C-alpha positions in Angstrom: -0.3 0.2 0.2 1.2 3.4 -1.1 1.9 5.9 1.2 1.2 9.4 0.4 3.4 11.6 1.7 1.5 15.1 0.9 -2.0 15.8 0.0 -2.8 19.4 -1.1 -6.4 20.3 -2.2 -7.3 23.3 -4.8 -10.4 24.0 -5.2 -11.4 20.9 -7.2 -7.7 20.0 -7.9 -6.1 17.2 -5.8 -2.5 17.0 -5.9 -0.9 14.1 -3.8 2.9 13.1 -3.8 4.0 9.5 -4.0 7.1 10.5 -3.0 9.6 7.3 -4.4 7.4 4.4 -5.0 7.3 1.5 -7.4 5.6 1.7 -10.7 3.1 -1.1 -10.5 2.2 0.4 -7.8 1.2 3.6 -9.1 0.2 2.4 -12.1 -2.7 0.5 -10.3 -3.4 3.8 -7.8 -4.2 5.7 -11.3 -6.5 2.6 -12.4 -8.5 3.4 -9.2 -8.5 6.7 -9.5 -9.9 6.8 -12.7 -12.6 4.7 -11.9 -13.3 6.6 -9.6 -13.3 9.9 -11.0 -15.6 8.6 -14.0 -18.1 8.3 -11.5 -17.6 11.3 -10.2 -16.8 10.2 -6.5 -13.5 12.0 -6.4 -12.2 15.6 -8.0 -9.5 16.1 -10.8 -6.2 14.4 -9.2 -2.6 14.5 -9.9 -0.3 11.9 -8.6 3.3 12.9 -8.6 6.2 10.5 -8.1 9.5 9.2 -8.5 9.8 6.1 -9.5 12.6 2.9 -8.7 14.6 2.3 -12.3 11.5 1.0 -15.0 11.1 0.8 -18.6 7.9 1.2 -19.9 6.5 0.1 -23.2 3.8 2.2 -24.6 0.9 0.9 -27.3 3.0 2.4 -30.2 4.8 -1.5 -30.6 7.0 -0.3 -33.5 8.3 2.8 -31.1 9.5 -0.4 -28.4 13.1 -1.3 -29.0 14.5 -2.9 -26.3 18.5 -3.0 -26.4 19.1 -5.2 -24.3 17.6 -9.1 -23.1 15.2 -9.1 -20.0 17.9 -11.3 -18.3 20.2 -8.3 -18.9 17.8 -5.8 -17.1 17.0 -7.9 -14.3 21.0 -8.3 -13.6 20.7 -4.5 -13.2 17.0 -3.7 -11.6 15.1 -2.0 -14.0 11.9 -3.5 -13.8 9.6 -3.8 -17.4 6.1 -3.0 -17.6 4.0 -3.1 -20.7 1.4 -1.0 -20.3 -1.7 0.6 -23.0 -0.5 4.4 -22.7 0.4 6.0 -26.1 3.9 6.5 -27.4 6.5 4.0 -27.1 8.8 2.7 -24.7 10.6 5.2 -22.0 12.1 5.0 -18.4 11.8 6.5 -15.2 14.3 6.4 -12.2 15.1 8.9 -9.1 15.5 12.1 -9.6 13.2 12.3 -13.0 9.8 14.3 -11.6 6.5 12.1 -12.9 3.2 13.3 -13.1 -0.3 11.3 -13.7 -3.2 13.9 -13.9 -6.6 12.0 -13.4 -8.7 14.5 -15.2 -12.2 15.1 -16.8 -11.4 16.3 -20.0 -14.7 16.8 -20.7 -15.2 18.8 -17.6 -12.2 20.8 -18.6 -13.9 21.5 -22.0 -10.8 20.4 -23.7 -10.0 17.8 -26.9 -7.0 15.4 -26.1 -4.7 17.4 -28.2 -5.3 20.9 -26.0 -4.4 18.8 -23.1 -1.1 17.3 -24.3 -0.7 20.9 -25.0 -1.3 22.1 -21.4 1.0 19.4 -20.0 3.8 21.0 -22.5 3.0 24.1 -21.2 3.2 23.0 -17.9 6.6 21.7 -18.5 8.4 24.5 -19.9 6.9 26.2 -17.6 8.7 24.1 -14.6 12.1 23.9 -16.7 12.2 27.6 -17.7 12.0 28.1 -13.6 15.1 26.1 -13.4 17.3 27.8 -16.1 15.8 25.7 -19.6 14.5 27.0 -22.2 12.9 24.4 -24.2 10.9 24.2 -27.1 7.9 21.7 -29.0 8.8 19.5 -32.1 5.7 19.1 -34.1 4.3 15.6 -34.3 6.8 14.7 -31.5 4.9 15.4 -27.8 7.5 16.3 -25.0 9.8 19.0 -24.9 13.6 18.9 -26.1 16.8 21.4 -25.5 17.9 21.7 -29.2 17.5 18.0 -30.4 18.2 16.8 -27.0 14.9 15.8 -25.3 14.3 16.2 -21.6 10.6 15.6 -21.4 8.5 12.6 -22.3 4.5 12.5 -22.6 2.6 9.2 -23.2 -0.8 9.7 -21.9 -4.6 7.3 -22.5 -8.2 8.8 -22.2 -11.1 6.2 -21.2 -14.7 7.5 -21.0 -13.4 11.3 -21.0 -11.0 11.0 -18.2 -7.4 10.9 -18.5 -4.6 9.0 -16.9 -0.6 8.2 -17.3 1.1 11.3 -18.2 4.3 13.6 -18.3 7.8 12.8 -17.1 10.4 15.2 -16.6 14.4 14.8 -16.4 15.9 17.1 -13.5 19.1 14.9 -12.0 18.3 11.1 -12.6 21.0 8.5 -14.3 20.4 9.1 -17.7 22.1 5.5 -18.9 18.8 4.2 -18.5 18.4 4.7 -21.6 20.9 3.1 -23.1 19.0 -0.5 -23.0 16.6 1.1 -25.2 15.2 3.4 -28.3 13.6 6.7 -26.3 10.0 6.2 -28.1 11.3 4.7 -31.0 13.4 7.3 -32.2 16.7 6.5 -33.5 19.6 8.8 -32.7 17.6 10.6 -30.3 20.1 12.0 -27.0 18.6 12.2 -23.8 19.0 15.5 -21.5 18.3 16.5 -17.7 18.3 20.0 -15.7 21.7 18.3 -13.8 23.0 17.8 -17.5 22.0 22.0 -19.1 23.3 23.1 -16.3 25.4 21.3 -13.5 22.8 22.4 -10.9 21.4 20.3 -8.6 18.0 20.5 -7.0 16.2 19.3 -3.9 13.7 17.4 -5.4 11.0 18.4 -2.8 11.2 22.2 -4.2 10.8 20.7 -7.9 7.4 18.9 -6.6 6.4 21.8 -4.8 7.1 24.0 -7.9 5.1 21.3 -10.0 2.0 21.4 -8.0 1.7 25.2 -8.0 1.7 25.1 -11.9 -0.6 22.2 -12.0 -2.6 24.5 -10.0 -2.4 26.9 -12.0 -2.9 25.4 -15.1 -5.6 22.4 -14.0 -7.4 24.2 -10.6 -11.1 25.0 -11.7 -13.3 23.4 -13.6 -13.1 26.0 -16.4 -9.7 27.1 -16.4 -8.7 26.0 -19.4 -11.9 27.5 -20.9 -10.0 30.2 -20.8 -7.0 29.7 -22.0 -7.9 27.8 -25.3 -10.7 26.2 -27.9 -10.7 23.6 -29.9 -9.0 24.2 -33.3 -12.0 23.0 -35.5 -14.6 25.1 -34.0 -14.5 28.6 -34.7 -15.2 30.6 -30.8 -18.2 33.2 -31.3 -16.1 35.8 -30.1 -14.1 35.5 -33.5 -17.1 35.3 -36.2 -17.7 39.1 -37.4 -19.7 40.5 -40.3 -18.3 42.8 -42.8 -19.5 45.9 -43.0 -20.9 48.0 -46.3 -21.7 51.3 -45.3 -20.6 54.7 -47.1 -17.6 55.0 -45.5 -16.0 51.6 -46.4 -17.1 51.9 -49.8 -15.3 55.4 -50.1 -12.5 53.8 -49.2 -12.7 50.7 -51.5 -13.5 53.5 -54.1 -9.9 55.2 -53.1 -7.9 52.9 -53.1 -8.9 51.2 -56.0 -9.4 54.2 -58.6 -5.5 55.1 -57.6 -4.2 51.5 -58.0 -2.7 50.8 -54.4 -2.7 48.1 -52.4 -3.3 47.2 -49.2 -2.2 44.4 -46.8 -6.2 44.5 -45.3 -7.0 43.1 -48.6 -3.4 41.0 -49.7 -3.2 39.1 -46.0 -7.0 39.0 -45.6 -6.9 41.2 -42.8 -10.2 40.2 -40.5 -10.4 44.3 -39.4 -10.7 45.2 -42.7 -14.3 46.3 -42.9 -14.1 47.8 -39.2 -10.6 50.0 -40.8 -12.1 50.7 -43.9 -15.3 51.5 -42.7 -13.6 53.7 -39.9 -12.2 55.5 -43.3 -8.4 54.0 -42.6 -6.1 51.5 -44.4 -2.5 50.7 -43.9 -0.8 50.9 -47.2 1.2 48.4 -48.6 3.8 49.6 -51.0 6.5 48.2 -53.5 4.0 45.7 -55.0 2.1 43.4 -53.5 4.4 40.3 -54.2 6.8 39.4 -51.9 10.5 37.3 -52.4 9.9 35.2 -48.9 7.1 32.7 -48.1 6.2 32.7 -44.7 4.0 30.1 -44.0 1.3 31.9 -42.4 0.9 34.7 -44.4 -1.4 34.6 -47.5 0.2 37.4 -49.8 1.6 36.7 -53.1 5.3 34.9 -53.7 7.2 35.8 -56.3 9.7 37.6 -58.4 8.6 41.8 -58.3 8.4 44.3 -60.1 10.6 47.2 -59.7 9.3 50.3 -57.8 6.7 52.4 -59.0 8.3 56.0 -59.0 4.9 57.4 -59.1 3.4 55.1 -55.9 4.5 57.8 -53.5 2.5 60.5 -55.4 -0.3 57.9 -55.2 0.2 57.6 -51.4 -0.2 61.4 -51.1 -3.6 61.8 -52.8 -4.9 58.9 -51.1 -4.0 60.5 -47.5 -5.6 63.6 -49.0 -8.7 62.5 -50.7 -9.5 60.2 -46.7 -8.4 63.4 -44.8 -6.4 60.8 -43.3 -4.3 62.3 -39.6 -2.6 58.7 -39.6 -1.0 56.8 -41.9 0.7 53.2 -41.6 2.5 52.4 -44.7 4.1 48.6 -44.7 5.8 46.6 -47.4 6.2 43.2 -48.5 9.7 41.7 -48.2 12.3 42.6 -50.9 15.6 41.1 -50.6 16.2 41.7 -54.5 16.4 45.2 -53.6 19.8 47.0 -52.3 18.5 49.0 -49.3 15.3 46.5 -49.1 13.0 49.6 -49.9 14.0 51.6 -47.3 14.3 54.5 -49.7 10.9 53.9 -51.1 9.5 54.0 -47.2 11.1 57.7 -46.8 9.8 58.5 -50.8 6.2 58.4 -49.5 6.6 59.6 -46.1 7.9 62.8 -48.2 5.3 63.1 -50.5 2.5 62.5 -48.3 4.0 65.5 -46.1 4.2 67.9 -48.6 0.7 67.3 -49.2 -0.8 66.9 -45.9 1.4 68.2 -43.6 -0.1 67.2 -40.3 -0.4 63.4 -40.9 1.7 61.2 -38.5 3.0 58.0 -39.8 4.1 54.6 -38.5 6.0 52.3 -40.8 6.0 48.8 -40.8 9.2 47.2 -42.5 10.8 44.2 -43.3 13.7 42.9 -41.5 16.2 44.1 -44.4 18.0 41.2 -44.1 22.2 41.4 -45.3 21.8 45.3 -45.0 20.3 46.3 -42.1 22.6 49.8 -41.5 22.1 51.1 -44.4 18.1 51.2 -44.7 18.4 53.0 -40.9 20.1 55.3 -42.1 18.0 56.5 -45.1 15.0 56.4 -43.0 16.4 58.7 -40.8 15.8 61.4 -43.4 11.6 60.4 -42.9 11.3 61.0 -39.0 9.5 61.3 -37.0 7.2 58.1 -37.5 6.7 54.9 -35.3 9.2 52.5 -36.3 7.5 49.2 -36.4 9.0 45.8 -37.1 7.3 42.5 -36.4 8.6 39.4 -34.7 5.5 37.3 -35.2 6.6 34.3 -33.3 8.3 32.6 -30.8 12.0 31.6 -31.9 11.1 27.9 -32.0 8.5 28.2 -34.5 10.5 30.6 -37.0 11.4 27.4 -39.3 7.9 26.2 -39.4 6.4 29.8 -39.8 8.9 32.2 -40.5 11.2 30.2 -43.1 13.6 32.8 -44.3 13.2 35.2 -41.4 15.7 34.7 -38.2 14.5 35.6 -34.4 17.8 37.9 -33.4 18.2 39.1 -36.8 14.4 40.8 -35.8 15.6 41.9 -32.3 18.7 43.7 -34.1 16.6 46.0 -36.3 14.5 46.8 -33.7 17.7 47.6 -31.3 19.4 49.2 -33.8 16.3 51.8 -34.7 15.7 52.8 -30.5 19.5 53.4 -30.5 19.3 55.5 -33.9 15.6 56.9 -33.2 16.1 57.9 -29.6 13.5 59.4 -29.3 11.2 57.5 -31.6 8.3 54.8 -30.5 9.5 51.3 -31.2 6.8 48.6 -32.0 6.3 44.7 -32.8 3.5 42.0 -32.9 3.2 38.5 -32.1 0.6 35.9 -33.3 -0.9 33.8 -30.7 -2.5 29.9 -31.7 0.9 28.7 -33.3 1.4 25.7 -30.8 3.8 28.7 -28.2 3.8 28.1 -25.0 3.0 30.3 -22.4 7.1 30.9 -21.1 7.7 31.3 -24.9 5.7 34.2 -25.4 6.1 35.6 -22.3 10.7 35.5 -23.0 9.8 36.7 -26.4 8.1 40.0 -24.5 11.0 40.1 -22.2 13.6 40.0 -25.4 11.5 43.0 -27.1 11.7 44.8 -23.7 15.7 44.3 -23.5 16.1 46.0 -27.1 14.0 48.7 -26.2 10.4 47.7 -28.1 8.0 50.3 -26.5 4.8 49.3 -28.3 3.3 45.5 -28.8 0.5 44.0 -30.4 -0.8 40.2 -29.4 -3.6 38.8 -31.7 -4.8 35.5 -32.8 -3.0 33.9 -35.6 -5.9 32.9 -38.1 -5.8 31.1 -41.5 -5.9 33.6 -44.1 -5.9 31.1 -47.1 -6.0 27.1 -47.6 -2.6 26.7 -48.3 -1.8 28.9 -44.9 -0.6 27.1 -41.8 -3.5 25.5 -39.8 -4.7 27.6 -36.1 -3.3 25.1 -34.0 -5.4 27.0 -30.9 -7.8 29.6 -30.4 -7.0 31.7 -27.5 -10.0 33.5 -25.7 -10.3 36.7 -24.8 -9.9 36.4 -20.8 -6.3 34.9 -21.7 -5.8 38.1 -24.1 -6.6 40.1 -20.8 -3.8 38.5 -19.0 -1.2 39.3 -21.4 -2.2 43.0 -21.7 -1.7 43.0 -18.3 1.9 41.0 -18.0 3.0 43.6 -20.8 2.6 46.6 -19.1 4.2 44.9 -16.3 6.8 44.3 -18.6 7.1 47.6 -19.4 5.4 48.2 -22.4 4.0 51.9 -22.8 1.3 50.6 -25.4 -0.3 47.4 -25.6 -3.0 46.2 -27.4 -3.9 42.3 -26.8 -7.2 40.7 -28.1 -7.8 37.8 -31.0 -8.1 40.3 -33.4 -5.6 42.9 -32.9 -2.9 43.2 -35.6 0.1 45.6 -35.7 -1.5 48.1 -37.1 -4.9 47.5 -35.6 -5.8 51.1 -33.4 -2.4 51.8 -34.5 -4.1 55.6 -34.4 -4.7 55.8 -30.8 -2.1 57.7 -28.7 -2.8 55.6 -25.6 -4.0 51.7 -24.6 -3.3 51.7 -21.0 
């Protein structure tokens, strides 16, 4: 019979510390608790444990690859247990923290994919507290430090109640993983907090931190509904009509009559109706064909035409006809141009000022790959403006979401702009719902503040075309409110955080806090 060292009740979540326990005993306890949770005899419960050495084999037989005979494992004091959770072979031993949530997904209002992402978020936040920045890898549940795996997930759901869970390597002996192919992935190396940081930790402290994170993520029957919604169903807060009132029609007519492109149209922005109805639009200069192929964007990719020398005049005429007081100018990536198109930004601003001297400007630039110093110098002639460049997503997703871009390059551009234009507000934007963790979002916001970024917009990624990336999760308005508070606490002076927030959305507002 297991001795439970600690039992903590927080609202509808019960956390039990099983101490250092035999795996088979904890497995039986999971089954017993799962049956009681199905019958609503107990609240949601999480077991936390360390285990005596054991290799567990999952339901995916092709991923159960032992490299030692059973007799050798017995000689080494390693048990082998065949179970029916997802995934393949993994191992547990002292110094590894394992947690087994017995939760009703029906009561939480989420599906299995959202649940697994929550486990990953909990693990990521715990590891961040211990000095480890980890990543997810598409199609491979768990957490990774570069190409080394530090945390494994294997779950099962029966009658909407979860069991099995997640294991995180803290300071365990990693040689146990030499007796099999971890998760059936040939060549995978394992990592631990100790191996990555050379720091030892009290396991009781680790469990306390983990308990706090479990409470944060799973306490209360509606907690997860403030974090995500099932991807396949568009939540009601993301549905809005396309206005067709007089101002909207006038905006559309002016833009089309002058032959101007907008990011509103080319990127299928969901705010086009609202913004055009307010008599404003974000002009897309340097054509509507991009030299890159970012997977989140619907702007056409290919070989663009040379810059049109008449475009600055047409932008100025638009500002005049629409009576603009604030104009946002952006462009496609023009890696084919010597200065990335910076001179064209400058010319458009100067031409508009000649006709409309009171207009205020915001420029949303590409990253000016390979020539950042020159564009920053060129644009100095067009001050004042708000200088914006979008970071878009967290660094671990760049290769998937922004191929051809570089996270550090974007931060460097924002830093250079702030240092070159000390009296200028700098601005960036990030999309949520692509599979990022809370810890990664917070770190990205911190990175932006470190380079002096003053303004931030945080919005929901929405798939703009059939060939674009799928949405991983829908973030609730309540969660966006939380991010607004966190951004303000980090020192951003201007924050818009909402499902429909985009880089130029409500850009004309003087204050948002």
